[in-house]
N, C-alpha and C positions, 0 to 999 in steps of 0.2 A: 304296501308298495316292495311286492313281489315282483312286477316283470317290466323288462327293461331292453329299450330300443336305441341300438347303437347303429350311427349313420356313419357309413368311413369306415372302412377293413383294412385298414396301411396296418405302416410301423407301430404307432400305437391301437388305433381303435380296434384290432383283431387279438394284440394281447391283452387287453381292455375288457375287451368281450368275456372273453374266456377269465380271467378270472372273476370275473363278475359271477357268472355263467357256475362256474365252480363253488362259489359261495353260497348257491344255492339257490340264486334267480333264474328265473327264464329270461334268455336274453333271442330278440330277432335282432341279427346281425344285417346290415342293411348295406349294399356298395351296386355300384351302376358295373362296374364290370364283372361282365358274361364268365369271363376265363376263371377271372378268382375266384366267385362264385361256385359256378361247378366244381371246383376245384374244392371248396370246400366243404359243399354235398357229400362229398365222393371221400371225405375222410382227407384230404391233404390239403396241410401247409407250406405256402411256399418262401416264407420266413424263414431267413438262415441262420438261427438261432438255436439250441437246440433246447434251451428251457423253456423259449416261446412255442416250439413245435409242441414237446411234453404236454405244455398247458390246455392246449389249445387241442389235442389231440384226444386228451381227457375231457374238456367242456363239449366236444361232438360225439364223443361215445355216449356221455351221461344223457345225449338228449336236451342237456340244458342251455344249449349252443345251435343254432340255425343260424343259414345262409339264404341270404333270398334278393331279389334284384328292386323289390319295393319293401316298404315299411308297415307296421303294423301296429295297431291299439296297442299302449303300454301304459304305465303309473309314472315311469320315467324315461325322458329323451335324453337321450345324447349325442353332441353332433361333434365329432372328431375328423372332419375335412382338411386338406391340405389349404392353407393360405399363401401363396406366394408373391412375391412380386411381380407387376408387368414389366415389359420393358423400358417402359419411363420410370421406372422404380417407384411407382404407386403400389398402392396392395391393392391384391386383387383378390377381394370378397366373392366372385362368383361361384364357388361353389357354396361358401356358408349360406350365399341367398337362396343356392338352388336347395339344398338340405332341409334348409326353414320352410322352404317354400315348399316340398312333399311332404313336411314334416306336419306340417299346422292342422293339416287335416282330420288327422289322426287325433290331434290334443283335445281332450277334456276340460272341464273346473277340475283344477283341484291336482292335478298333474305336475310333475317335477322336469324343468327344461335347464339342461346343462350344455353351455357351448364351450368345451374344451381346447377349439383350433385357438394358436397365436392368433391375433387381432387389434386392428386400431386400438384406442382408447374411445369408448361410444360405442361399439359395433355389439355389446349385449343390448343395451338399452335401443339402440335406435333399428338396428338389422335384425334382431332376434323380437326384441320388444313390438318391433315399428309391424313386424309380419304377424305378431300376433293379436295387436290390435285392428290390423285390417281381415281377421277371421272374426271379428267380435269379443274376442278375450282380452279382458286387461292382464295387463304383466304383473301388475302389481299387486291386484285383488283376484284374480281370477286362478291364476297359472302363477305357479314359483318358479322364478327366471334366477339361472346363476351363469355365474362364469368362475371355472376353475384348470386354468391352464394346465398341461399335462410337462412334466417335465422330466423327461425319457433320456435315457445315456446308451444309444443303440450296442448292443454287443451286452449289456447288462440291463437289457429290460423287465425283465421279470421284476426282479428284486429292486429297481430303483420306481414303478407304478406302485408295490406294496409299500413301499420302507421310504419314501424320499414323500416331507412334510409337505402340506400341500395349503394353498390359498383358495379359498372360498368365497368370493364375492357372490355377492344376492344384489339384486335389484330390491330386495328388501331384507331386514333382518331374519321374517321367516323364512324366507328362500333360503338362507345361509345356515338356517339353522337344521332345516331340511337336507340339504345337499352334504352339511357336514357329517350325520348321524347317518346317511348314506356310504359314504366314504369311511367311513370308521367299521362299517359292517363286515367290508373287505380288506381295509387296507392296512396298516400297521403305522404309519406316519402322522403326524400333529397337522390336524388340520385347522387353520388361521384364519377363523372370518372377518372380514371385513367388505367395503362393497365392490360393485362389478367394474366401477371403472379403477378403481386401488389395484384389484386383482389383474386388470389389463396394462397401466402400466408396470406392475411390479416382474413379467413375465419379459417384457419389451426390456429392463430395464437388466436385467438377470445378462440378456444377449447381452445386447449390448457394451455390457462393462465387462465383458469377454473381449468383448471386437475391436475396443480400445485397448486393451491393455495387451493385445495380441498384434497390433498396430505398432503400440510401443517397443514393443521387444523387435517388431522387424523394421523399426527407424534406429535401433542399439545396433542390431544385425549391419547395418548399412553402411554407419558411421566405422565399425570392428572392421568391416572390410575393407574401408580407406585408410583406418588409422593404424594397420597392418598388423592386429591384436586376434584374440581369441575371444567371442562376444559369449559364450558359454563360461571360460574362466571368469569374466569380468558378472557375468551372473550371480555365478556362485558365490561371489563376493558379498556383492551387494546383499543378495537375499540372508545373509548371517546377520544383518540390521535386524531386527527386532521386527517394524512396521514397515520390511520393503519385501513385496511378493512377484518380481517381475520375471513374467509369464517367457515360454519358449519363442524363439521365432520359428519360421518355417515357408510354405508356400503361399500362404493365405489360410484361410477358412472354408469350409462346407457342411454340408449339410440342411436339415433343413430350416434351423432356428438362426445360427450367428449371422449367418450372409446376410439374412432376409431380416431377422426383426429391428435391427436399427433403421431401414428405410422406412417402416411403419412411423418411428418418431418424425423422421428426418418428412416425411409426405405432411405430417398431419402440423409440423410444427419447424416449419423451414427458419424460419429467424434464428430460432434460439438453438441451433443442432448444427452450425459451422463446423463444429469440433467432430461430431460422426459423422459429416461428411465424407472430411477427411482422411476419416481411420478407414471409412470404407473404399477409396480410391488405393490408400496405402496399403492394404491386404491385397487385393484385388490386382494391385500392378506388380505383385510378387512374380506374375510367370513372366510377364515383359520383364522384370530387372533377373531374372536369371537367362533368359534366351538373351538378352544386352551382354551377358555377362561369357556365353560362350560364344558371342559371335564376335567379340572383343580377343578369343582367345583364335580366331580363324576359323569357326562354322558360318557357312554361306550357304544361303535360302539354296532350293536344290538340291540340297544332299539329304540325305534319311536320319533322323531321330528315333531312338527309341523311349518312350517315357515306362515306367516303372511303377505302375499304381495307378487306378480309375478311380477308385473307394474312396471319400474323403479323410479317413482314417482307418489306423490299421486294421485288419484280421476282421474287417465284415463286410458284406455284399451293397453297403449303402453309396450309390453313387452322383445322389441329388446334388445338386450346387459345389459340386467337388472344384480346389482348383485346376484339377488335371482337364476340366476343360476349357481353362481359361487358358492354359498352354497350348491345348489345340488349334483354340480359334487363334493364339497368335501364330502360331505358326503355317496353320492354312492360310492367313491373310500373306505371310511372306515369302508362303510359295515351297514351303517343305515339305517332304514324304516323308510317313511316320507314321507309328505304329505301337500301340496300348496295349502293355501287357497286367494281367492280375490274375493273381490265383483263385479270389474267389468271386468279382464281378463277373456274372456270364449276358447283361445284358445293362447296355447301360444309352439315354437316351440323353443328347446332347440339343442344345438349342440356341447355338451358332452356327448353324449352317455348316459345319464338318462333321464329318461322320467320327466315331473313337476309331474305328479300325482297330477294334478288342481281339487278343488272342492269349489265348493261356499258353502259349508254348515260347518258353522263351528266349532260346536259342534261337528258334527265327524272329521272334522278334528284335531280338539284339547285331544278327548275320548282317553284316554290310553297313550298321548303323555309322552316323560319324560320331554321335554323341549321344549318352544316356543320360535321360533326367529322371532319378527316384524322388516322390510325389507323394508317397504316400509308405507310411511304417509301417509295414506288414511284417509280421513275424520273421516269412520265408527273405526278406530282404536286409534284413540282421545278419544273417550268416552265410550272405553271396562272399564269394572268393574270386579273386583276379579271372581267375581261370573261365570263369562264367562268361565274360567279359570279352574272349576269344575272337568273336564272334568282330566285333568295334573296328573298321577300317582305319580307324583314328583312335587311339585309346584317350576320350576324356568324358568325363563321368560328371556331373551337377547332383550332387546331393543335399537335397532339400532341406532332409531330415535327421541326416547327421547320424547315418545307419551303418557306417559300413566304416572298417578295419581303415583310417588314414594311414598309418604308417605302412601296413599291408600292401595297400595299393598304391602308394608311391613306390616301394621297392618292386613293384612289379612295372614301372616304367608306366604307370599310366598317370593323369594330369586328373589333380581331384578340385573342385570347385565345390566345399562348404559352404550353408549359411551361414553367415558368422564370424569367417577365419580367412587368412590372407590363403588366396591360392598356393596349390602347392602340387608339386611333381614337373 
């Protein structure tokens, strides 16, 4: 097994393809994005992570990694395409179905097919296996089929791919063993073999667990705000208990996993997942929560607001499913003007119908705004001083990440709303 086709060259597929190529495999990377493929063919990696750029450049330079718009025969096929939720919060498997449909004509008996995309329970057997059956290949006898979910933290992608333990779910034990041996050939993490359905559920459970615990922290922050105490002090004390680990509250959750994966369970098992739905609503409601707090302090529709941070997490350029979009939507519907500043995000695509109004010029964004909302915990925001908000017409800042020096801003005459704390100033 020396040839690999990776379908999907995004945040996970491209670095994975590069690491596999650097381990000695001949890797054929496939993506429908013509600009992306052209860039890779010219040795350019658009992902904004130094280590990712290094491994991609090494793989391209060696000739072991090639990018194309169409697939090619191989011994191993890895499908690593996005699986978003649709507008009605159901799993959108369009890209997975398209990927396997385009791949099946190149699959032969004895090949290994791996799905890495986060998927609802049963997708590997029903969608991947179903497409193979339609092509005359038995997914239990002729081809080895596995579900092996990625576990990647943007900003630390290379280390996480190489060192995180793997869940390897096969439609058969033989398939799981072959996938295990493949991952061991280029990864250091322990491969844990199980069934495909169990592996699918485990990935959804991991991110749903995090979503639920963040929602709990956000509820605690609401109680603290009403109770006139600082939730961070309470969390620090509660977490001294040996069996307690309360998460940190904030503006909600973002990225390609946490705000998406619980919906796969809610969609598939609506009668069993009322708690999950409520937690999703709590986290997605944080933008409106903070906007209401600002309006209670005098902010009015029609005025200008500046948003600090488009990325869903600090010091990365990934704005997928960012909490910022929920704030943009709330501001747009209410009739506010707004500008979004980010030192890392150059392009941001919104799905809410309102543009991001993105800029990298902080002073321009702040100028004449009535309020500033800090949504992302970029390092650059942690050193902001009151003088950098001198352009605000009204000294009001809503710090959803607790990145500012509260005392310094209050002493400068700025009213500060911090998540989970009494308003001061």
